[in-house]
Each structure stands twice: as structure tokens, then as C-alpha cells.
C-alpha positions in Angstrom: -0.1 0.3 0.1 2.8 2.4 0.9 4.6 1.6 -2.5 1.4 2.6 -4.3 0.3 5.7 -2.5 4.1 6.7 -3.0 4.1 6.2 -7.0 0.5 8.0 -7.2 0.9 11.0 -4.5 4.3 11.5 -5.0 5.3 10.1 -1.8 6.0 11.8 1.5 8.8 9.5 3.5 11.3 12.2 2.8 10.0 14.2 5.0 9.3 11.7 8.0 12.1 9.9 7.9 13.9 11.8 11.0 16.2 9.7 13.0 14.9 6.3 12.7 15.4 7.1 8.8 19.5 8.3 9.4 19.9 5.0 11.7 18.0 2.6 8.6 20.4 4.7 6.0 24.0 3.9 8.3 22.6 0.2 7.8 22.2 0.1 4.9 25.1 1.9 4.0 27.3 -0.7 6.0 27.6 1.2 8.9 25.9 0.9 12.5 27.0 -2.3 13.2 25.4 -3.6 10.0 28.5 -5.7 8.8 28.1 -7.2 5.5 24.3 -7.6 5.2 24.5 -4.0 5.7 26.7 -3.5 2.8 25.2 -5.8 0.4 21.7 -3.6 0.8 23.5 -0.3 0.3 25.3 -1.9 -2.7 21.9 -2.5 -4.2 20.3 0.5 -3.4 23.1 2.5 -4.8 22.7 0.3 -7.8 18.9 0.8 -8.5 19.4 5.0 -7.3 21.8 4.8 -10.3 19.4 2.8 -12.7 16.5 5.1 -11.4 17.7 7.9 -12.9 17.8 6.1 -16.8 14.3 4.9 -15.9 11.5 6.9 -17.5 8.3 5.3 -16.6 4.5 5.7 -17.9 2.6 8.3 -16.2 0.8 6.2 -13.3 -2.9 5.8 -13.5 -5.3 8.5 -13.0 -7.4 8.1 -9.4 -10.2 6.1 -9.6 -13.3 6.7 -11.2 -17.2 5.6 -11.2 -16.7 2.2 -13.3 -19.1 3.4 -15.8 -17.4 6.1 -17.0 -15.9 4.9 -20.2 -13.3 7.4 -22.2 -14.8 8.6 -25.6 -11.9 7.4 -26.9 -11.4 4.2 -25.6 -10.4 1.8 -27.5 -12.1 -1.8 -29.1 -9.7 -3.4 -26.6 -10.5 -1.6 -23.7 -13.8 -1.8 -23.9 -13.7 -6.2 -24.2 -11.7 -5.7 -21.2 -14.0 -3.7 -19.4 -16.7 -5.9 -19.9 -14.5 -9.0 -18.9 -13.4 -7.2 -15.6 -17.2 -6.7 -15.2 -17.8 -10.1 -15.5 -14.9 -11.5 -13.1 -15.0 -8.4 -10.9 -18.0 -9.0 -9.1 -20.2 -6.2 -7.5 -17.9 -4.0 -5.6 -15.7 -3.5 -9.6 -12.7 -4.8 -8.1 -10.4 -7.6 -8.6 -8.1 -9.8 -6.2 -5.3 -11.7 -7.3 -7.4 -14.8 -8.1 -9.4 -12.9 -10.3 -6.3 -11.6 -12.0 -4.9 -14.6 -13.2 -8.1 -15.4 -14.6 -8.5 -12.6 -16.6 -4.7 -12.2 -17.5 -4.9 -15.6 -18.6 -8.3 -16.1 -20.3 -6.3 -13.0 -22.5 -3.0 -14.8 -22.4 -4.7 -17.6 -24.3 -5.5 -15.9 -27.4 -2.3 -15.5 -28.0 -0.9 -18.7 -29.4 2.4 -17.3 -30.7 3.5 -16.6 -27.0 4.8 -20.3 -25.4 3.6 -19.7 -21.6 1.5 -21.4 -19.0 -0.1 -18.3 -18.3 0.8 -16.3 -14.4 1.2 -18.2 -11.4 -1.0 -16.9 -8.3 2.4 -15.6 -6.4 2.5 -13.1 -9.5 -0.7 -11.8 -9.8 -0.4 -11.3 -5.8 3.1 -9.0 -6.5 1.0 -7.0 -8.9 -2.1 -6.3 -7.1 0.5 -5.3 -4.0 2.2 -2.8 -6.2 -0.6 -0.9 -7.3 -2.7 -1.5 -4.6 -3.9 2.0 -3.4 -5.9 1.7 -0.3 -4.8 -1.8 1.0 -7.5 -3.7 0.4 -6.0 -6.2 -1.6 -7.7 -5.5 -4.9 -7.5 -3.6 -8.1 -9.7 -1.3 -9.4 -10.4 -0.8 -13.5 -8.0 2.0 -14.0 -5.1 0.2 -12.3 -5.6 -2.9 -14.2 -5.7 -1.0 -17.2 -2.3 0.2 -16.5 -1.0 -3.0 -15.6 -2.2 -4.5 -19.0 -0.7 -1.3 -20.7 2.9 -2.8 -19.0 2.2 -6.8 -19.4 1.0 -5.7 -23.4 4.4 -3.8 -23.7 6.8 -6.3 -22.3 5.3 -9.1 -23.8 6.7 -7.7 -27.2 9.6 -7.6 -25.5 9.9 -10.7 -24.5 8.9 -12.5 -27.7 11.6 -10.2 -29.0 14.3 -11.9 -27.1 12.9 -15.6 -27.0 15.3 -16.0 -30.2 15.0 -19.6 -30.2 11.1 -19.5 -29.4 11.6 -22.3 -26.6 9.6 -20.4 -24.5 12.1 -18.8 -22.2 14.5 -15.7 -22.7 18.0 -17.0 -22.2 21.0 -15.7 -19.9 22.8 -14.4 -22.7 19.8 -12.1 -23.9 18.5 -10.9 -20.4 20.5 -7.8 -19.8 19.2 -6.6 -23.7 16.0 -7.4 -22.6 15.9 -5.6 -19.8 17.7 -2.7 -21.4 14.9 -2.9 -24.0 12.1 -2.6 -21.5 13.2 0.6 -19.8 15.7 -0.5 -17.1 19.7 0.4 -17.9 21.2 -2.2 -15.0 24.6 -2.9 -14.3 26.1 -6.3 -14.5 26.0 -6.8 -10.5 22.2 -5.8 -10.4 21.8 -8.1 -13.3 23.7 -10.9 -11.4 20.9 -10.6 -8.6 18.2 -10.3 -10.8 18.8 -14.0 -12.3 19.6 -15.4 -9.0 16.2 -14.2 -7.7 13.9 -14.8 -10.8 15.7 -17.2 -13.6 15.9 -20.7 -13.4 19.0 -23.0 -12.5 20.4 -22.4 -16.4 19.8 -18.7 -16.1 17.3 -18.2 -18.1 13.6 -16.9 -17.5 9.7 -18.0 -18.9 7.3 -15.2 -19.0 5.5 -15.8 -16.1 8.7 -14.5 -14.2 10.1 -11.8 -16.9 6.4 -10.1 -16.0 6.8 -10.7 -12.3 10.5 -9.3 -12.8 9.2 -6.3 -14.8 6.5 -5.2 -12.9 8.6 -5.5 -9.5 11.0 -2.9 -11.3 8.7 -0.7 -12.4 7.1 -0.6 -8.9 10.7 -0.1 -6.8 11.9 2.1 -9.5 8.8 4.2 -9.4 8.8 4.5 -5.9 12.3 5.4 -5.4 12.1 8.5 -8.0 9.1 10.0 -6.1 10.4 9.9 -2.9 14.0 11.2 -4.1 12.1 14.5 -4.7 15.8 15.9 -5.0 17.3 14.1 -7.4 19.9 13.4 -5.5 20.0 9.7 -5.3 19.0 8.7 -1.7 15.9 8.5 0.2 14.5 8.8 3.8 12.0 6.7 5.0 10.7 5.2 8.5 11.3 1.8 9.4 7.4 1.3 9.2 7.6 2.5 5.6 10.6 0.3 4.9 8.9 -2.8 5.9 5.6 -2.0 4.1 7.7 -1.0 0.8 9.8 -4.3 1.1 7.4 -6.5 2.0 4.2 -5.5 0.7 5.3 -5.7 -3.2 
């Protein structure tokens, strides 16, 4: 929830950090008794701050409107999504992770040229978490539409770099695939991503690739929204730090 609020409102963590944030900052840079763990985390934060400076994400979704407020210029694809969303969302016109998985996998099943078993429930939980504005564990239609636009864009990148049409992006292609998706990462951060999201041979299937990009997009957005002066450093409270890292 904190992550989504930071993305949509510009964040407020930089003004509330205080002494606790400075203590956390010491831990992240390897000080304050953090030892090797602090140094590792601090190194990753520095890597993210460097990469975030080069990332130009799409504008965040607009504030929630009533579901029936159909835009005049809405495409046929979005109208189809709206009908599908209404069918699966229920009376509250919001979708939980399970419903999101059903919608996305139903759409993906129409793409016969994409070799994938679809999205896992865990990936959809992560998608909901990073876009969840009010902490109710669900997405409204505008948030869903924003998410789908990203998935559609990244799907094209995935297909481009699945050069052998095996249904995976190989380890050698991953850095360029991430760059094509808008993330200019150095070798060290690419290795971290491979260890977290790739299979033992270093390849990523579609589910893992999108899961990785959703997380990168959300973390970069949160960092940039909190780094108001462009210094490459942010201050957050311990509570906000835990929400940022645990519910995403």
C-alpha cells in the first residue's frame, strides 16, 4: 500500500524519516553494526538509485473513477477488457489476485504465438500489491488497465528476445531484454535478478520475466517519487521501509 501511495501521490517518506531514517541509512550503507548484510543491501540500493535515474516510466494510472465512466476515445480492446473485468470482478468492481490471474490468463490464451502456461497466483499477488492504493488487496479497472498496458509492452520485448522460441529468454539475452524494457542495469544488479527470478540455467519464462519487470517498475517509481531532489538518496521510516519491501 505504501508503495502504491508513493507512486500515485508523489510520496511523503522524505519528510518523515527523522533520526530513525538516519539510523536505517547507516544500516543500508554498512554502518551501525550492519556488517556484511548492511553493505550488501546498501550496495543494492546504490545500484537501484543509479539505474532509476535512467528509467522513464509511463504516467501512473489516474484516480479511480466510477466504472461506467467510459472514455470517449477508448479502444475496442479496452472496451473488451472492461466487459471481461465487469464479468469477473463482481459487485465491487475490483479484482483480487485470483480474479486478476483469471483475467490475464484468459487474455493470454488467445495469443497462440506466446509459449507460456500463464501467470501464477504468486505473480498476480505481487501485481496487486504494487498497485493497491488503499490496502484492500484488490485493483480497480484503471489500475488494471495500467498494468495490462505494461504487460502488453513487455510481452513484445519478451517475444523479441525469445530468439529460439523456446518459451524462455536465455541468460545471455536477459541484460538486453531488460534494457529494451526500459531498465538500464549494470552487471551486478543483473546477477541479482538472475538469482532471484531465473531458472537454474539462468533463463526466464514469461511468468518470471513479467514478475521481475513489475517489481522493477514499482521499485524504480517509488524511489524516484521519494527522491524529490534527485540526489540518489531517500529517507523513509522503518514502518514505510517494511511496507515498501514486504508488500510488493
